[in-house]
C-alpha positions as CSV (number, residue, x, y, z in Angstrom):
1,M,121.6,70.1,50.8
2,K,117.9,69.7,51.5
3,L,116.8,70.6,55.0
4,D,114.6,68.0,56.6
5,S,113.4,70.1,59.6
6,I,113.9,73.1,61.7
7,T,113.1,72.9,65.4
8,L,112.8,76.0,67.7
9,Y,113.3,75.8,71.5
10,H,112.2,78.7,73.7
11,I,114.6,78.5,76.7
12,S,114.5,80.4,80.0
13,M,117.7,80.2,82.0
14,P,118.3,81.3,85.6
15,L,121.6,83.2,86.1
16,V,124.2,82.0,88.5
17,V,124.3,85.4,90.1
18,P,121.9,88.4,89.6
19,F,123.1,90.8,86.8
20,E,122.5,94.5,87.4
21,T,122.7,97.2,84.7
22,S,121.2,100.7,84.3
23,F,117.9,98.9,83.3
24,G,117.6,97.1,86.6
25,V,118.4,93.7,88.0
26,T,118.1,90.5,85.9
27,T,117.9,87.0,87.4
28,G,117.3,85.1,84.2
29,R,117.8,85.1,80.4
30,E,115.5,84.0,77.6
31,C,116.8,82.7,74.2
32,I,115.7,80.6,71.3
33,L,117.8,77.6,70.2
34,V,117.5,76.8,66.5
35,S,118.1,73.2,65.5
36,V,118.5,72.5,61.8
37,Q,118.4,68.9,60.6
38,S,119.6,67.4,57.2
39,E,120.9,64.0,56.2
40,G,121.2,62.8,59.8
41,L,123.2,65.8,60.9
42,T,122.1,68.6,63.3
43,G,123.3,72.2,63.4
44,L,122.6,74.4,66.4
45,G,122.3,78.2,66.6
46,R,121.1,80.6,69.2
47,M,119.0,83.7,69.0
48,R,120.0,85.9,71.9
49,G,117.5,87.2,74.3
50,G,117.5,90.2,76.6
51,P,116.6,90.8,80.2
52,G,113.1,89.8,81.3
53,S,111.3,93.1,80.8
54,R,107.8,92.8,79.4
55,L,108.8,94.7,76.2
56,L,111.8,92.6,75.5
57,I,109.9,89.3,76.2
58,R,107.1,90.5,73.8
59,N,109.7,91.3,71.1
60,H,111.4,87.9,71.7
61,R,108.1,86.1,71.2
62,Y,107.4,88.2,68.0
63,R,110.8,87.0,66.6
64,L,109.9,83.4,67.5
65,A,106.6,83.7,65.6
66,H,108.4,85.2,62.6
67,L,110.8,82.3,62.6
68,E,107.9,79.8,62.6
69,R,105.8,81.5,60.0
70,F,108.2,82.9,57.5
71,I,111.9,82.1,57.8
72,A,111.7,78.4,58.5
73,P,109.1,77.5,55.8
74,M,111.1,79.4,53.2
75,L,114.2,77.5,53.9
76,L,112.5,74.1,54.0
77,R,111.2,74.7,50.5
78,G,114.6,75.0,48.9
79,Y,118.2,73.8,49.0
80,V,121.1,75.4,50.9
81,S,124.8,74.9,50.2
82,D,126.3,77.7,52.2
83,A,125.5,81.0,54.1
84,T,125.3,82.9,50.8
85,D,122.3,80.8,49.8
86,F,120.7,81.6,53.1
87,Q,121.3,85.3,52.7
88,Q,119.7,85.1,49.2
89,Y,116.6,83.4,50.7
90,M,116.4,86.1,53.3
91,A,116.7,89.0,50.9
92,G,113.0,89.4,50.6
93,I,112.5,89.6,54.4
94,R,113.2,93.0,55.9
95,G,114.5,93.4,59.4
96,H,114.3,90.6,62.0
97,N,118.1,90.3,62.0
98,L,118.3,88.5,65.3
99,A,116.0,85.8,64.1
100,K,118.0,85.5,60.8
101,A,121.2,85.3,62.8
102,G,120.1,82.4,64.9
103,V,119.2,80.4,61.8
104,E,122.4,81.3,60.1
105,M,124.5,80.2,63.1
106,A,122.7,76.8,62.9
107,L,123.4,76.5,59.2
108,W,127.1,77.3,59.7
109,D,127.3,74.5,62.3
110,L,125.5,72.1,60.0
111,I,127.7,72.9,57.0
112,G,130.8,72.5,59.2
113,K,129.7,69.0,60.3
114,R,128.8,68.0,56.8
115,Q,132.3,69.0,55.6
116,G,134.2,67.9,58.7
117,K,135.5,71.4,59.3
118,S,135.4,73.7,62.3
119,L,133.8,77.1,62.1
120,R,137.3,78.6,62.2
121,E,138.2,76.6,59.1
122,L,135.0,77.6,57.3
123,L,135.6,81.3,57.9
124,G,139.3,81.2,57.2
125,G,140.4,82.0,60.7
126,L,144.1,81.6,61.7
127,R,144.0,81.3,65.5
128,A,143.2,78.0,67.2
129,R,142.3,79.8,70.5
130,V,140.9,83.3,71.1
131,E,140.9,85.4,74.3
132,V,137.5,85.6,75.9
133,G,135.9,88.4,77.9
134,V,133.2,88.7,80.5
135,S,130.6,91.3,81.2
136,V,130.3,92.3,84.9
137,G,127.2,93.8,86.3
138,L,126.9,96.6,88.8
139,Q,128.0,95.6,92.3
140,D,127.2,96.9,95.8
141,S,130.4,99.0,95.9
142,P,133.6,99.6,94.0
143,E,135.4,97.3,96.3
144,A,133.0,94.5,95.6
145,L,133.4,95.2,91.9
146,V,137.2,94.9,92.1
147,E,136.8,91.6,94.0
148,R,134.4,90.2,91.4
149,V,136.6,91.2,88.5
150,G,139.6,89.7,90.2
151,K,137.8,86.3,90.4
152,Y,137.0,86.5,86.7
153,L,140.6,87.3,85.8
154,A,141.8,84.4,88.0
155,S,139.4,82.1,86.1
156,G,141.1,82.9,82.8
157,Y,139.1,85.8,81.3
158,G,141.3,88.2,79.5
159,R,139.0,91.1,78.8
160,I,136.6,92.9,81.2
161,K,133.5,94.9,80.5
162,I,131.8,96.6,83.4
163,K,128.3,98.1,83.5
164,I,127.9,101.7,84.5
165,K,125.1,104.2,85.2
166,P,124.8,107.7,86.5
167,G,126.5,107.9,89.9
168,R,128.2,104.6,89.3
169,D,130.6,105.3,86.4
170,V,133.9,107.1,86.9
171,G,134.5,105.9,90.5
172,D,133.9,102.2,89.6
173,T,136.0,102.4,86.5
174,E,138.9,104.1,88.3
175,A,138.8,101.4,91.0
176,I,139.1,98.7,88.4
177,R,141.9,100.5,86.5
178,K,143.8,101.1,89.7
179,A,143.6,97.5,90.8
180,F,144.3,96.1,87.3
181,P,146.4,98.7,85.4
182,H,147.0,96.6,82.2
183,I,143.9,94.6,81.5
184,P,141.8,95.3,78.4
185,L,138.8,97.2,79.9
186,Q,135.6,98.7,78.5
187,V,132.4,100.1,80.0
188,D,128.8,99.7,78.9
189,A,126.1,102.3,79.8
190,N,123.1,100.7,78.1
191,S,121.8,104.1,77.0
192,A,121.8,105.6,80.5
193,Y,123.0,109.1,79.5
194,T,121.8,112.0,77.4
195,L,123.8,114.5,75.4
196,E,123.7,116.8,78.4
197,T,124.5,114.3,81.2
198,C,127.2,112.3,79.3
199,Q,129.7,115.1,80.0
200,V,130.4,113.4,83.4
201,L,132.1,110.6,81.5
202,R,134.9,112.7,80.2
203,P,137.3,111.6,83.0
204,L,137.1,108.1,81.5
205,D,139.3,109.2,78.6
206,R,142.4,109.1,80.8
207,L,141.8,105.5,81.8
208,K,142.8,103.9,78.5
209,L,139.6,102.1,77.9
210,L,138.9,99.9,74.8
211,L,135.6,101.8,74.4
212,I,132.6,103.3,76.0
213,E,129.6,101.2,74.8
214,Q,126.2,102.7,74.1
215,P,126.2,105.8,76.4
216,L,123.3,107.4,74.5
217,N,119.9,106.3,73.1
218,E,120.1,105.7,69.3
219,D,117.8,108.7,68.7
220,E,120.3,111.0,70.5
221,S,123.2,110.1,68.2
222,V,124.5,112.7,65.8
223,E,125.0,111.6,62.3
224,P,127.4,113.5,60.0
225,S,125.7,115.5,57.3
């Protein structure tokens, strides 16, 4: 199919409640919506954004500029039948994976509408429904965290991820596991620890977590030789 146009929308959204991580408190999110048009149909994708720090906002605007100057013009010059075509077009562009992913999402949506199929059918998925999870920011106290998680579970969320940081890690996680012994639970440190300080997380091993997400900065990871 020949793409008629690609429209990019830079969106800033206020959060329902403030979201606190080891980076600080976030009250809004930025993202880019990608709208791809062809033959009267529209596919939508989203390029995720991060918290509103100056660095992340600058990176976000850089990705938007790359979409406008390189990725979108390249696609509009050719024909696309599936995601494989898109990946071939992008082979000559290094990096910018978040920008590419936003466009690819929109193309999957467009292809599904064109074929009258859901994304699950296009990808060969077997389930009609999947269990969803929620990420819970740092709260004022372990008790407040337990209360917040309880509300999410009552709303139907089946998997919980809580944010942690030094001084707010093992105690918070133990409180959640004690209150909800059987829920799928994981923690996310957002690179708040070093190889020296991460030893405090060892007690988490007994709490049957799904995983400990991003405890270290990427340059502190040890690769096998």
